[in-house]
C-alpha positions, 0 to 999 in steps of 0.5 A, spaced: 230 941 518 236 946 518 231 952 518 228 949 524 234 948 528 237 955 527 230 958 529 231 953 535 238 955 537 236 963 536 230 962 541 234 958 546 239 964 545 233 969 547 232 965 553 239 965 555 242 959 553 249 959 550 249 955 544 255 956 540 256 955 532 259 948 533 254 946 538 249 947 532 253 944 527 254 938 532 246 937 533 245 938 525 250 932 524 247 928 529 240 929 527 242 926 520 243 919 524 237 918 527 229 918 526 227 925 526 220 923 527 221 920 534 220 927 538 223 924 544 229 922 541 230 929 537 229 932 544 234 928 547 239 929 542 238 936 541 238 937 549 245 933 549 248 937 544 246 944 546 245 944 554 251 945 558 247 945 565 242 940 567 238 944 571 236 948 565 232 942 562 225 944 563 226 951 560 230 947 554 223 943 554 219 949 553 223 952 548 223 945 544 215 945 545 214 952 542 219 951 536 217 944 534 210 943 533 208 935 532 202 933 529 199 926 528 205 923 530 209 925 524 215 928 528 218 935 528 214 940 523 215 947 521 216 952 527 210 953 531 208 960 533 210 962 540 
């Protein structure tokens, strides 16, 4: 999961998001406390730890969907192809 999270942060940065190392650490710690098979919960958690501007949520969601491939309700899987 950590590899996927790092990939996600890198892709957010490529899209112009300013994701700091401390935000990445906060996100990884928070993920340890929730059911990572719940895509909505994971999305909300990552958005709350990595997004500073509320008007960027749509771009965030697009990157999330590109990176986190969900298959048959199994939750976040391996990085997906763009």
